[in-house]
C-alpha positions as CSV (number, residue, x, y, z in Angstrom):
1,M,0.0,0.0,0.0
2,R,1.3,3.4,-0.9
3,Y,0.4,6.3,1.5
4,I,1.2,9.8,0.4
5,G,1.2,13.1,2.4
6,I,0.8,16.5,0.8
7,D,1.4,19.8,2.5
8,I,-0.1,22.6,0.4
9,G,1.4,26.0,1.5
10,G,1.0,29.4,0.1
11,A,4.4,29.2,-1.7
12,N,5.4,25.6,-1.6
13,T,3.6,22.2,-2.0
14,K,5.5,19.4,-0.2
15,V,5.0,15.7,-1.0
16,A,6.2,12.6,0.9
17,S,5.4,8.9,1.2
18,S,5.2,7.0,4.4
19,D,8.0,4.6,3.2
20,E,10.3,7.7,2.7
21,E,10.8,6.9,-1.0
22,I,9.1,10.0,-2.2
23,K,10.1,13.5,-1.0
24,E,9.4,16.4,-3.3
25,L,9.1,20.2,-2.9
26,L,7.2,22.1,-5.6
27,Y,7.2,25.9,-5.8
28,I,3.6,26.9,-6.5
29,P,2.9,30.5,-5.2
30,L,-0.9,30.4,-4.9
31,W,-1.3,34.2,-4.9
32,K,-0.2,34.4,-8.5
33,D,0.0,30.9,-9.9
34,T,-3.1,28.9,-11.1
35,T,-1.3,25.6,-11.6
36,L,-2.1,23.9,-8.3
37,P,-5.0,21.8,-9.8
38,S,-3.0,20.6,-12.7
39,A,0.1,20.0,-10.6
40,L,-2.0,17.8,-8.2
41,K,-3.5,15.9,-11.2
42,E,0.1,15.2,-12.4
43,L,1.0,13.9,-8.9
44,A,-2.0,11.7,-8.8
45,E,-1.3,10.1,-12.1
46,R,2.4,9.7,-11.4
47,L,2.3,8.5,-7.8
48,D,-1.0,6.6,-7.9
49,P,-1.4,6.4,-4.1
50,D,-3.8,4.1,-2.2
51,G,-4.4,6.7,0.4
52,L,-3.7,10.5,0.6
53,A,-3.3,12.6,3.8
54,V,-3.5,16.4,3.3
55,V,-2.4,19.3,5.4
56,M,-2.5,23.0,4.4
57,T,-1.4,26.5,5.1
58,G,-2.1,28.0,1.7
59,E,-5.5,29.2,2.7
60,L,-4.0,32.4,4.0
61,A,-2.7,33.5,0.6
62,D,-4.1,37.0,-0.2
63,C,-5.7,35.8,-3.5
64,F,-8.5,34.5,-1.3
65,A,-11.1,36.8,0.4
66,D,-10.8,34.7,3.6
67,K,-9.6,31.4,4.9
68,D,-12.9,29.6,4.1
69,E,-12.5,30.5,0.4
70,G,-8.8,29.3,0.5
71,I,-9.7,26.0,2.2
72,S,-12.5,25.4,-0.3
73,F,-10.2,26.0,-3.3
74,I,-7.5,23.7,-1.9
75,M,-10.0,20.9,-1.1
76,D,-11.6,21.1,-4.5
77,A,-8.2,20.9,-6.2
78,V,-7.2,17.9,-4.2
79,N,-10.6,16.1,-4.4
80,N,-10.8,16.6,-8.1
81,A,-7.3,15.3,-8.7
82,F,-7.2,12.1,-6.6
83,D,-9.6,9.2,-6.7
84,C,-8.1,7.3,-3.7
85,E,-9.0,7.6,0.0
86,I,-8.4,11.2,1.1
87,K,-8.2,12.4,4.7
88,Y,-7.4,15.9,6.0
89,V,-5.5,16.6,9.2
90,N,-6.9,19.4,11.4
91,N,-5.4,21.6,14.0
92,T,-5.6,18.9,16.7
93,G,-3.2,16.7,14.7
94,Y,-6.0,14.2,14.0
95,F,-8.0,13.5,10.8
96,Q,-10.9,15.7,10.4
97,D,-14.4,14.2,10.9
98,S,-16.6,15.2,8.0
99,T,-19.2,16.6,10.4
100,L,-16.8,19.2,11.8
101,K,-16.2,22.7,10.3
102,T,-13.5,22.7,7.6
103,R,-12.0,25.9,9.1
104,D,-10.2,23.7,11.6
105,L,-8.1,22.5,8.6
106,A,-6.5,26.0,8.3
107,A,-2.7,26.1,9.0
108,A,-2.6,22.6,10.5
109,N,0.6,21.2,8.8
110,W,2.5,21.7,12.1
111,A,-0.1,19.7,14.0
112,A,0.5,16.6,11.9
113,S,4.2,17.0,12.5
114,A,3.7,17.5,16.3
115,R,1.5,14.4,16.6
116,L,4.2,12.2,14.9
117,I,7.0,13.7,17.0
118,G,4.9,13.1,20.1
119,K,4.6,9.4,19.2
120,E,8.3,9.0,18.1
121,V,10.2,11.2,20.5
122,G,7.9,12.2,23.4
123,D,7.9,15.4,25.4
124,C,9.8,18.2,23.6
125,I,9.5,21.4,21.7
126,F,9.2,20.7,18.0
127,V,10.8,23.6,15.9
128,D,10.4,23.6,12.2
129,V,12.0,26.5,10.2
130,G,10.8,26.4,6.7
131,S,11.0,28.7,3.7
132,T,8.6,31.3,5.2
133,T,7.8,30.7,8.8
134,S,9.1,29.0,12.0
135,D,6.8,26.8,14.2
136,I,7.7,26.4,17.9
137,I,5.3,23.7,19.2
138,P,5.3,22.4,22.8
139,I,4.4,18.6,23.0
140,K,3.5,16.7,26.2
141,D,2.1,13.2,26.6
142,G,1.9,12.7,22.9
143,N,-0.2,15.8,22.1
144,H,0.7,19.4,21.2
145,L,-0.2,22.2,23.6
146,A,-0.1,25.0,21.0
147,G,-2.8,27.4,19.9
148,H,-5.1,26.1,17.2
149,T,-4.7,29.1,14.8
150,D,-1.8,31.1,13.4
151,F,-3.2,34.2,15.1
152,S,-3.2,32.5,18.5
153,R,0.2,31.0,18.0
154,L,1.7,34.4,17.1
155,L,0.3,35.7,20.4
156,R,1.9,32.8,22.3
157,S,5.4,32.9,20.6
158,E,4.6,29.5,18.9
159,L,4.9,31.0,15.5
160,V,7.6,33.4,14.2
161,Y,6.8,34.7,10.8
162,A,10.4,34.4,9.4
163,G,11.9,31.6,7.3
164,T,15.0,30.5,5.5
165,L,14.2,31.7,2.0
166,R,11.3,34.1,1.5
167,T,11.6,36.6,4.4
168,N,12.2,40.2,3.3
169,L,15.5,41.4,5.0
170,A,13.7,44.7,5.8
171,A,11.4,42.8,8.1
172,L,14.4,41.6,10.1
173,L,16.8,44.6,10.0
174,K,16.3,48.2,11.1
175,T,20.0,49.2,10.8
176,V,23.3,47.5,9.9
177,E,26.8,48.2,11.1
178,L,29.0,49.0,8.1
179,E,32.5,50.3,7.6
180,E,31.3,53.9,7.4
181,G,29.0,53.6,10.4
182,T,25.4,52.6,11.4
183,C,23.2,52.6,8.3
184,R,19.4,52.4,8.1
185,V,17.9,50.0,5.6
186,S,15.3,50.4,2.9
187,S,11.8,49.0,3.4
188,E,11.7,47.8,-0.1
189,L,11.7,44.1,-1.0
190,F,15.2,44.2,-2.4
191,A,16.6,41.0,-0.9
192,T,15.4,38.0,1.1
193,T,16.9,35.6,3.6
194,A,17.7,33.2,0.8
195,D,20.2,35.7,-0.5
196,A,21.8,36.0,2.9
197,Y,22.0,32.3,3.5
198,M,23.2,31.5,0.0
199,L,26.0,34.1,0.4
200,L,27.0,32.6,3.9
201,G,26.9,29.0,2.6
202,D,24.0,27.9,4.8
203,I,22.0,26.9,1.7
204,N,23.0,26.0,-1.9
205,S,21.4,26.8,-5.2
206,E,19.4,23.6,-5.1
207,L,17.7,24.7,-1.9
208,F,17.1,28.2,-3.2
209,T,13.7,27.2,-4.6
210,C,11.8,30.4,-4.5
211,E,12.0,33.3,-7.0
212,T,14.4,36.1,-6.3
213,A,13.3,39.6,-5.3
214,D,14.4,41.1,-8.6
215,G,13.8,38.2,-10.9
216,A,17.5,37.8,-11.6
217,G,19.7,34.8,-11.0
218,K,20.8,33.0,-7.8
219,D,24.6,33.0,-8.0
220,R,26.9,34.8,-5.6
221,I,27.1,38.1,-7.5
222,D,23.3,38.3,-7.9
223,C,22.9,37.7,-4.2
224,M,25.5,40.4,-3.4
225,R,23.8,42.8,-5.8
226,R,20.4,42.4,-4.0
227,L,21.9,42.6,-0.6
228,A,23.7,45.9,-1.5
229,R,20.3,47.4,-2.5
230,V,19.1,46.8,1.1
231,V,21.1,49.9,2.0
232,C,20.3,51.6,-1.4
233,A,23.8,50.9,-2.8
234,D,25.3,48.8,-5.6
235,L,28.5,46.8,-5.9
236,A,30.5,49.9,-6.9
237,E,29.6,51.7,-3.6
238,I,30.1,49.2,-0.8
239,S,32.6,46.4,-0.3
240,E,32.1,42.7,-0.2
241,E,32.9,42.8,3.4
242,D,30.1,45.2,4.1
243,I,27.7,43.0,2.1
244,L,28.7,40.0,4.2
245,K,28.0,42.1,7.3
246,I,24.4,42.7,6.1
247,A,24.0,38.9,5.6
248,K,25.5,38.1,9.0
249,D,23.3,40.7,10.7
250,A,20.2,39.2,9.2
251,K,21.2,35.7,10.3
252,E,22.0,36.9,13.8
253,T,18.7,38.8,14.1
254,Q,16.7,35.8,12.9
255,I,18.5,33.4,15.3
256,S,17.9,35.8,18.2
257,M,14.2,36.1,17.3
258,L,13.9,32.3,17.1
259,G,15.8,31.9,20.4
260,E,13.5,34.3,22.2
261,A,10.4,32.5,21.1
262,I,11.9,29.0,22.0
263,S,12.8,30.4,25.4
264,T,9.3,31.7,26.0
265,V,7.7,28.4,25.0
266,A,10.2,26.3,27.0
267,E,9.7,28.3,30.2
268,K,5.9,28.3,29.9
269,N,5.6,24.6,29.3
270,G,8.6,23.3,31.4
271,L,10.3,21.6,28.4
272,D,14.1,21.4,27.7
273,I,14.5,19.2,24.6
274,I,14.2,20.6,21.1
275,V,13.5,18.5,18.0
276,S,14.5,20.5,14.9
277,A,13.3,20.1,11.3
278,G,13.1,22.1,8.0
279,L,15.4,24.1,5.8
280,G,16.6,26.1,8.8
281,E,17.8,23.4,11.1
282,F,21.2,25.2,11.3
283,M,19.4,28.2,12.9
284,I,17.5,26.0,15.4
285,E,20.7,24.2,16.5
286,E,22.5,27.5,17.1
287,A,19.5,28.9,19.0
288,A,19.3,25.7,21.2
289,M,23.0,25.8,21.9
290,R,22.8,29.5,23.1
291,L,19.9,28.5,25.3
292,G,21.6,25.5,26.7
293,L,18.9,23.1,25.5
294,D,19.4,19.7,24.0
295,C,18.6,19.5,20.3
296,F,17.6,16.4,18.4
297,S,17.6,16.7,14.6
298,A,14.9,15.2,12.4
299,S,17.6,15.0,9.7
300,D,19.6,12.6,11.9
301,K,16.6,10.2,12.3
302,W,14.8,10.5,9.0
303,G,17.3,12.2,6.7
304,A,17.7,15.7,5.5
305,E,15.3,15.3,2.5
306,I,12.5,14.1,4.8
307,S,13.2,16.9,7.3
308,K,12.6,19.5,4.6
309,V,9.1,18.1,3.8
310,F,8.3,16.9,7.3
311,P,4.6,17.9,7.6
312,A,3.9,15.9,4.4
313,Y,5.8,12.9,5.7
314,A,4.1,13.1,9.1
315,A,0.6,13.2,7.5
316,A,1.5,10.1,5.4
317,K,2.8,8.2,8.4
318,L,-0.3,9.1,10.4
319,L,-2.6,7.7,7.6
320,E,-0.5,4.6,7.3
321,S,-0.7,4.0,11.1
322,E,-4.5,4.5,11.2
323,N,-5.1,2.1,8.3
324,M,-2.8,-0.5,9.8
325,N,-4.7,-0.5,13.2
């Protein structure tokens, strides 16, 4: 039997199988791309699963009037593409009963991950830093203790809206320290965290899956050019050393933000073990070290490719487990 999990986000759609053979990441920005239905049909024909488990976060994309419209669009696209058993995970981490309101499906990909981590690891804080956001989920006795919506999780420091690829550097930085002094930054979308982490060697071109801020390439010079614009400069005005300082400042700010949120969640819930996953495991490990907390990597247990698509993998494993019982 082949069980597949799909995590449909606003920017990325992640796919994984319960046997770990399939792990794919597709860049489909819902707010400007209409290819989700056809992409799902291609996956259905190619993978031919016996069962499909779905989680989503894409309902928040601003092409939808509200979350209900987004959920309906995503469910219609999935249900029209696949003719196998289809189940949706809600914000409790369990499969949604058809009699319950579909709004509980909104932003529930982390809940699937947390339920699997609760079963496999036990009490901990599950931290997943993806392309766009960071989830900080307290888990005790096999269940998550997090808020059920993104809004409630932002209020509780269980969600930090910053990720490894798509975050505008202007959202992280107010000023940077350069050779000529303290410099304010532009609020324009000139560069993203992907440019900073590419330049620092934390990601490679294969992981740089999103589009660039200026539509140009993803090599070192292109990244430097975009980073220079953050302070309204170009490569003729500031040095490579100063550009590296901008990248390092962005990384330091993001790790500090993440560490503050982890510390808040850890103290509130009495937890001292972190399980890391996602593209930004390098940030989580650094934050954990600074806080003096033990950190267990999903990459070490399941492999780096599974870690990057962990919500999809978790959904697939939960469906497999349910059908085997």
